[in-house]
C-alpha positions in Angstrom: 117.9 150.0 -57.0 120.8 149.9 -54.8 123.6 147.3 -54.6 122.5 144.6 -52.3 126.1 142.7 -52.1 125.2 140.7 -49.2 124.8 136.6 -49.6 121.4 135.6 -49.4 120.2 131.9 -49.4 116.3 132.5 -49.3 115.3 131.3 -52.3 113.0 134.2 -52.5 115.6 137.0 -52.3 117.1 135.4 -55.3 116.9 135.6 -59.1 116.5 132.4 -61.0 115.7 130.5 -64.4 112.4 131.9 -66.0 111.4 133.8 -63.0 109.1 136.1 -65.1 106.6 132.7 -64.1 108.2 130.4 -61.7 109.0 131.7 -58.4 110.5 128.7 -57.0 111.8 124.7 -57.6 111.3 122.4 -54.8 111.9 118.5 -54.1 111.1 116.8 -50.6 112.1 113.4 -50.0 110.5 111.6 -47.1 112.5 108.4 -45.0 112.0 106.7 -42.1 114.5 104.9 -39.8 114.2 100.6 -40.3 114.0 99.9 -36.4 111.8 102.2 -35.5 107.7 102.6 -35.2 106.1 105.2 -37.7 106.4 108.9 -36.2 102.6 108.4 -34.6 103.5 105.4 -32.6 106.9 106.5 -31.2 107.2 106.6 -27.4 109.2 109.4 -26.1 112.6 107.8 -25.7 112.3 106.6 -29.4 111.6 109.9 -30.7 115.0 111.4 -28.4 116.6 108.5 -29.8 115.6 109.2 -33.7 116.3 113.3 -33.0 119.9 112.6 -31.5 121.1 110.1 -34.8 119.6 112.6 -37.0 121.6 115.1 -35.3 124.7 113.2 -35.4 124.2 112.4 -38.8 123.8 116.3 -39.8 126.6 117.9 -37.7 126.9 121.8 -36.6 130.5 121.2 -37.7 129.4 121.0 -41.7 127.0 123.9 -41.1 124.0 122.2 -39.9 121.7 124.3 -37.5 119.2 122.1 -35.5 116.2 123.7 -33.6 114.1 122.1 -30.9 110.5 123.0 -32.4 109.3 123.5 -29.0 111.8 126.1 -28.8 109.9 128.1 -31.1 106.8 130.2 -31.1 103.8 129.9 -32.9 104.9 133.0 -34.4 108.5 131.2 -35.9 106.7 128.0 -36.5 104.6 130.1 -38.7 107.3 132.3 -40.8 109.1 128.8 -41.6 105.8 127.7 -43.2 105.5 131.1 -44.7 109.2 130.7 -46.5 108.2 127.0 -47.0 110.5 125.9 -45.5 108.1 123.2 -43.4 104.9 122.1 -43.6 101.8 123.6 -41.8 100.9 120.1 -40.4 104.5 120.6 -38.8 104.5 123.5 -37.4 101.4 122.1 -35.4 103.5 119.7 -34.1 103.5 118.2 -30.5 105.6 116.4 -28.6 109.2 115.9 -29.9 110.3 117.5 -33.3 113.2 119.1 -34.9 113.8 121.4 -37.8 117.6 120.9 -39.4 119.0 123.4 -41.8 122.0 124.1 -44.0 120.9 127.7 -45.7 124.3 127.4 -47.8 123.3 124.2 -49.3 119.6 125.0 -49.9 118.6 121.8 -47.5 116.0 121.6 -44.7 114.9 118.9 -42.7 111.5 118.6 -40.7 112.5 115.8 -38.1 109.4 113.8 -37.2 106.7 115.1 -39.1 104.5 112.7 -41.2 107.8 110.5 -41.7 110.9 110.7 -39.3 112.8 112.8 -41.7 111.4 114.7 -44.7 113.7 116.1 -46.8 113.6 119.1 -49.0 115.3 121.9 -51.0 114.1 125.0 -52.4 115.4 127.1 -55.1 114.7 130.1 -57.0 113.1 129.6 -60.8 113.1 126.7 -62.4 115.7 124.7 -61.6 114.5 121.3 -60.4 117.6 119.5 -60.7 119.5 121.7 -58.4 117.2 121.2 -55.8 116.9 117.6 -56.2 120.6 117.5 -56.0 120.6 119.2 -52.7 118.6 116.8 -51.3 120.2 113.3 -52.6 123.8 114.6 -51.3 121.8 115.2 -47.8 119.8 111.6 -48.3 123.1 110.4 -49.4 124.4 111.3 -45.7 121.5 109.7 -44.2 122.2 106.8 -45.8 125.7 105.9 -44.6 124.9 107.1 -41.0 121.5 105.6 -40.5 119.4 102.1 -41.8 116.9 103.5 -43.9 113.7 101.3 -44.7 113.7 100.6 -48.0 111.8 97.3 -50.0 112.9 95.5 -53.3 109.1 95.6 -54.1 107.7 98.6 -52.6 110.8 101.3 -52.5 111.2 103.4 -49.9 108.5 102.6 -46.7 106.9 106.0 -46.2 103.9 106.3 -43.2 101.4 107.6 -46.2 101.3 104.9 -49.0 100.8 107.5 -51.7 104.6 108.3 -51.2 105.5 104.8 -51.5 108.4 104.0 -54.5 110.8 107.5 -54.5 109.1 108.8 -51.7 109.8 112.0 -53.4 107.8 115.4 -54.4 108.7 117.9 -56.5 106.8 120.9 -57.2 107.0 124.2 -58.8 105.4 127.3 -58.1 104.0 129.7 -60.7 102.5 132.6 -61.4 99.9 132.3 -64.3 97.6 135.8 -64.4 97.1 134.9 -68.1 96.5 131.0 -68.1 93.9 131.8 -65.7 92.3 134.8 -67.2 92.3 133.2 -70.6 90.3 130.1 -68.5 92.6 127.7 -69.7 93.3 126.2 -65.6 90.3 123.5 -65.8 91.8 121.9 -69.2 95.1 122.2 -67.3 94.2 120.6 -64.4 92.9 118.0 -66.5 95.8 117.3 -68.3 98.1 117.3 -65.8 96.0 114.7 -63.5 96.3 112.1 -66.6 100.1 112.3 -66.7 99.9 111.7 -63.1 100.5 115.5 -61.7 98.6 117.8 -59.6 97.9 121.4 -59.6 96.9 123.3 -56.0 97.3 126.8 -54.5 100.3 128.9 -53.5 100.1 126.8 -49.6 100.3 123.2 -51.4 97.5 120.3 -50.7 94.5 121.3 -50.0 95.1 125.5 -50.5 93.2 127.5 -53.1 95.3 129.7 -55.9 95.6 133.7 -54.9 97.2 136.2 -56.7 97.2 133.7 -59.6 99.8 131.2 -58.0 99.7 127.9 -58.5 102.0 124.9 -57.4 102.3 122.2 -59.7 103.2 118.3 -58.3 103.8 114.9 -58.7 101.5 112.6 -57.3 102.8 109.4 -58.5 106.0 108.2 -56.6 105.4 104.0 -57.2 106.6 103.2 -60.0 108.5 106.3 -61.8 111.9 106.7 -60.5 113.2 109.7 -59.1 115.4 111.1 -62.4 112.0 110.3 -64.4 109.8 112.8 -62.0 112.2 115.4 -62.1 112.6 115.1 -66.2 108.6 114.9 -66.6 107.9 117.7 -64.4 110.6 120.1 -66.1 109.6 119.2 -69.3 105.4 120.0 -68.2 106.6 123.3 -66.9 108.6 124.1 -69.5 105.4 123.8 -71.8 103.7 126.1 -69.2 105.8 128.7 -69.2 106.0 128.8 -73.1 101.9 129.2 -73.3 101.7 131.1 -70.5 104.4 134.0 -72.4 102.2 133.4 -75.3 99.0 134.1 -73.5 100.6 137.2 -71.9 101.5 138.8 -75.1 97.9 138.2 -76.8 95.9 139.3 -73.5 98.0 142.2 -72.3 100.0 143.5 -75.5 97.1 145.6 -76.9 96.5 146.9 -73.1 99.8 147.6 -71.9 99.2 151.0 -70.9 96.4 150.5 -69.0 98.4 147.6 -67.1 101.6 149.7 -66.8 99.1 152.5 -65.1 97.4 150.6 -63.0 100.8 148.7 -61.7 102.4 152.7 -61.1 99.4 153.4 -59.4 99.6 150.1 -56.6 103.4 151.5 -56.5 102.4 154.6 -55.6 100.0 153.3 -52.9 102.9 151.4 -51.6 105.3 154.5 -51.5 102.6 156.2 -49.4 99.9 153.7 -47.5 100.0 154.0 -43.7 99.0 150.2 -43.4 98.0 147.7 -46.0 96.3 144.0 -45.4 98.0 141.1 -46.7 95.1 140.7 -49.2 96.0 144.2 -50.7 99.7 143.2 -50.8 99.0 140.0 -52.7 97.1 141.5 -55.5 99.4 144.5 -55.8 102.3 142.2 -56.0 100.6 140.3 -58.7 100.0 143.1 -60.7 103.3 144.9 -60.3 105.0 141.1 -61.3 103.1 140.7 -64.2 104.4 144.3 -65.8 108.0 143.6 -64.7 108.0 140.1 -66.2 106.8 141.7 -69.3 109.2 144.5 -69.3 106.8 147.1 -68.6 108.4 148.5 -65.6 111.7 148.2 -64.7 111.5 146.4 -61.1 113.3 143.5 -60.8 110.7 140.2 -60.2 113.1 138.2 -57.4 112.5 141.3 -55.8 108.6 141.5 -55.8 109.2 137.7 -54.3 110.5 139.0 -51.6 108.3 141.6 -50.7 105.6 139.0 -51.0 107.0 136.2 -48.6 107.7 138.7 -46.2 104.5 140.4 -46.2 103.5 137.2 -44.9 101.3 137.7 -41.1 103.8 135.5 -39.5 106.9 136.6 -41.1 105.7 140.1 -39.9 105.1 138.8 -36.5 108.5 137.3 -35.8 109.8 141.0 -36.3 109.4 143.1 -33.8 107.3 143.5 -30.5 104.7 145.7 -31.9 103.4 143.7 -34.6 101.3 141.3 -32.7 98.0 142.3 -33.7 96.4 142.5 -37.0 96.6 146.1 -37.6 100.6 146.4 -35.9 101.1 143.8 -39.4 99.4 146.2 -41.3 101.3 149.0 -40.4 104.9 147.2 -40.9 103.9 145.6 -43.7 103.1 148.9 -45.6 106.4 150.4 -43.8 108.4 146.6 -45.3 107.1 146.9 -48.6 107.8 150.7 -48.9 111.9 150.1 -48.0 111.9 147.4 -50.9 109.7 149.3 -53.3 112.1 152.3 -52.7 114.7 151.0 -54.0 113.5 151.0 -57.5 114.2 153.8 -59.7 110.8 154.4 -62.1 111.5 156.0 -65.4 
């Protein structure tokens, strides 16, 4: 593989802990300013006051960048969703709204989504502590510069009652082909619900799993501290990772040659295809990722995660004027995947 010396802050361009199974970890805090109504009840003047106040707290002098969401077209908004930096709901937001980011700190803030602020951090692999520390630091900045709505009884006051308490959502994205093929996902979902956690598809709440990729997140925010949530989710994910590895060995070791041959064929398709649909790319990424994670192929797993994210429709639509049509995106997807896989030298 060619030596990539540039510094990449995006989670999907990096290799993290347990990345044979875990793609990313995310921690998000919901916060509201006490002197204003919730976002949906704000006047335009109040909304602009909040935006200006938040922009002054997260100054450009400290490495923060503020973007008016109304200045972004649909594709650029969608690309932020593809990278898991904003929610799909925020991408469709009408009226005043800002996206504030600091790539080096790995912190991304939605201003005037459902709550006044949604502060989140996304990091590669299993590292909830790193993501939590990043959002805590941003939250401390907010506390020093504004009066945050808080109740001694209910915790942080949030628009949705399910976020009361810590206002925290912590989640981990995992690749679980062996769990799925073994038929254990239903029982896993039940056990997680019993412990106050939920399992969803790659795109979060309401989405179905694709390419064996799932998100596990906490549901309970009231009655459990931030530290307890992080610790409990970290422990759960470590158990799932260990079980997934065990199941992979029992399911795939005896069929190693078959799976490796299929992954090599996928690589051959990528190297010579003139166009690829997103569904085709998802399926091939999943198969190649499994073989790479098990050591059957010498392909860096984070390279496949990069290919997966950057193959998404809106990510491609922002890359040039000739990729606005579905066919144009399919052609661009094939070319981009070819460029990434072309860096790998297979024995």
